[in-house]
N, C-alpha and C positions, 0 to 999 in steps of 0.2 A: 146520435139520432136526435132529431128535433122535429116538432110539428110544423106542418105547412100552414101558412097564413090563410085566412078565409079567401083573400084575393087569389092566392096561388091555387087553392082548391078549385075555384071557379074557372080560372083561366086554363089550368092545365088538364082539364077534362078533354080538351082537343087532342086528337092523336093524328098527326100528319101522315099521309100516305107516302110511300117511297118516291113517287114522281114529284112530290112537292119539295123534296130535300135537295141539297147540293149534290152535284155529281161526284162520283168516287174520286175523280181527279182533284177535287177541291177539299178533300178531307183534311189535308195538312193544315188548312187554315183554322181548324178547330182550336189550335193553341192560342189564337187571338181572342177567344171567347172566355177569358178568365173572369170570374165573378158574374157569369151569365148562366141562365138556364137554357139549355138546348135539348132538342129531342134527338137521341142517337139510335140508329139502327146498327146493330152489331153483325159481324160476319156469321154468327150462329143463328140469325133470324130474329133474335129478341130485340125489342125496341122499348125505350122508356125515356122519361124526362130526366135530365142529368144537370146538376148544378156544379159547374167546374170552379173549384177554389184555386187551384194552381196546377202547373205542369212540372213534373219531376222526371227528368230524362225523357223517356218516350212514354211515360205513364200519365194519364189524366187523374188528378186527385180531386175527388168530389163526392157528391151524394146523389143517389137515385131516389126518385119519389115512389114510395110503396104505401098504399093505403093511407094517404094523407100524412105520411111521415117521411122525412128525408133521412136516408140511411147511408152511412159512409161506405163507399165502394170504389176503390181505385180501378181504372180501366186502362189496359195497355192500348196505346193509340192505334196500333196495327189491328186491333179488334173492331175499330169503328169503321163500318162500311160506308155509311152516309149519315148526314145530320141535317137538322132543320133549326 
């Protein structure tokens, strides 16, 4: 866990709606977003900012933004519905 920077706190208050995200067919391209922050909508309906550090097999390894802190949370790629 580590704190978000002031810039991240300001910028990441934006919450994209589902129509603004890439189509479900394009979700496989998320593996190209290593070392980037993306907004992910999961198949269970949850959505949050996610910092992808690397991909291990079919799992995204990274951090979710919760209350201005980045918390380690791997996500199976098949759980990502759409992303921004």
